[in-house]
C-alpha positions, 0 to 999 in steps of 0.5 A: 807494912813497909817490910810486907811490901818489900817482901811482896815486890821483891818476891814477884820481881825475883819470880819474873826472872827466875822461871822458864818461859812455861812458868813465871809472872809478867808485870803490867799496870799503870801510874795515874794522876788525878786532879779534880775539882768539885763544885759541892761537897760530895758523899765519896771514899778516899778523900773524895777520889771515889765519888757517889753523889752530892750531899744534901742541903744542910742549912745554918741559922742564916739559911746558907747551905754548908754543902754548897762549897767547892773542894779540890784534890790531887791523888795518885792512889789509883796506880796499879800493878798487875802480875799475869802468871803463866804455868804448865798445863794441869788437869788437861787445862791451860793454866794461868792466874793474876795477882793485882793490887792498887794503892787505894787502901782498905779504909780512909785511914789506910789511904795510900795502902797497897791492897788486893784487887784481883787474885785468881786461878784460871783453868782453861779447857777450850770451851770451858774455863774455871776461875777460882779466887777473887775477881770482878762480881759477875754483875760488873761485866768486863766487856760492858762497863763505863770507861769513864775517867773517874774511878767511880766507874759510874757508881752508884749507877753501875754495879761495882764489886770484886768478890771471892768466888768459884766461876764456871764458863762454858761455850755453847755455840755463839753463847757463853754460859756463866754460873758462879758462887760468890762471897764477900770480902772488901765489898760487903753488906750492911747489918747490925754490926756495920758492913761485914761479910758475916751476914752472908757467911751466916746465911751459908748460901753463897751469892748465886749468879747466872748469865748468858753472853751472846756474841753476834759478829763483833757485838755482844748481848748479855742478860743474867740474874742473881739470888742472895741471902743474908742472915742479919743476926744469930739471935733469929733464924730469919734471913732476907733475900733479894733477886736481881736481873740485868741485861746489856748490849755492846755494839762495836762499829769501829771507830764508834762503840755504843754500850747499853746496860740496865739492872733491877735489883734487891739489897745491892748495897754490896755493889756500891749502889743505893739500897739495903734492907729494913726490919718489917713493920709488921714483924720486928724479927723479919726483914724486907729488901730495898729495890733499885732500877738502874740504867746507863748508856755510853758512846765512844768515838775515836782511836788516838783521840777519843771523844765519849759521853756517859749517861746514867740514872738510878731510882729508889723503888723502896722496899718489897713490904712495909718497913719498920724503923730499923734500916740498913743501907746506902742512900735510902733517903735519895729518890734518884741519881742522875749523871752525865759525863762527857770526856775526851782522851788523848793517847800517845803510845803509853801515855794518855792525857784525859779530861772529863766533866762529870755532872751528878744530880741527886734528889733527896726525899722529903717524905716516904710511903709505907714501903720507904719509897720516896713520895715527896722530894726536895729540890735536887742538888747537883755537883759538877767535877771537873777531872784531869788525869795522866796515865802511864801504862807499862 
């Protein structure tokens, strides 16, 4: 592992100094240190760094909630290195690319490990461009996503995934039309073998995406949808499909920015959202997808000192048909999640200091209807995360 990292960095830095201006690589990125306190035990990844929602009540023999205990941690694993690649023109297009990694690791056991985030080639013909490689899923809109300090970036309310893909964007007047065929790698769907890309691969059909973005002055309006099919087992030809749609707007009124985002989706486990699918109650070889409704808004004001507020909500709508006993998903025992997080960011040159208070409330189910939708709930549980972060950009 250490030899691999030395080779990676050595090669990159050699390239950055060895080639002419039309062909080479330029590095940028940031160092980030996170200091966070949680008032409650939480469901999270990487030693609590990537928070999803508070854990449910677990009562001991005396009726004490074991999860009502605080925790604290310091991590720098979000630190990132990005190589922006320039290249000579090809196929009549301007050519560039990106390779980016961070120290978040692939698993809990690999924390601090260097892992791939983005790696893609971009061919730009002016009004049309083609991205080939690993990049943000189209449902993660780079112009309209939560700019929160927490690395969860609004999860599980905001869709969050990076995927191997082929993405074509063409401009028609004030609108950008985006179509993409998407595979899975680090962010995969659940199934009998655990979370894996095998179910999408065996379905043969990629995750199909389409989107329209309309620029209105300095503002942006967009909407789109997707269709995804999984084949959970080779023992049956049955598949489970899901359709999803989203809409969003961004108002730029410097120094004020307002963002709104909403999504209805089926089987969105791979986007680190609540959801998944289940075996149907009437057919043990067939499946039904869980549905989720999610929305958020964000208000940001200021330049060198930025004040901002993020608020979002997601709800478990249950499956489209009656569910059986086998279920594959995340948070299927949760009725809804609410989050409110104000923050202030102090910016001075290449250094930022930020503080954020993130309140997350989860309501767990007490019982379910035939489609797996919670119809009675327990008292909500909540977590308050106090987060301080320092950034150094380069």
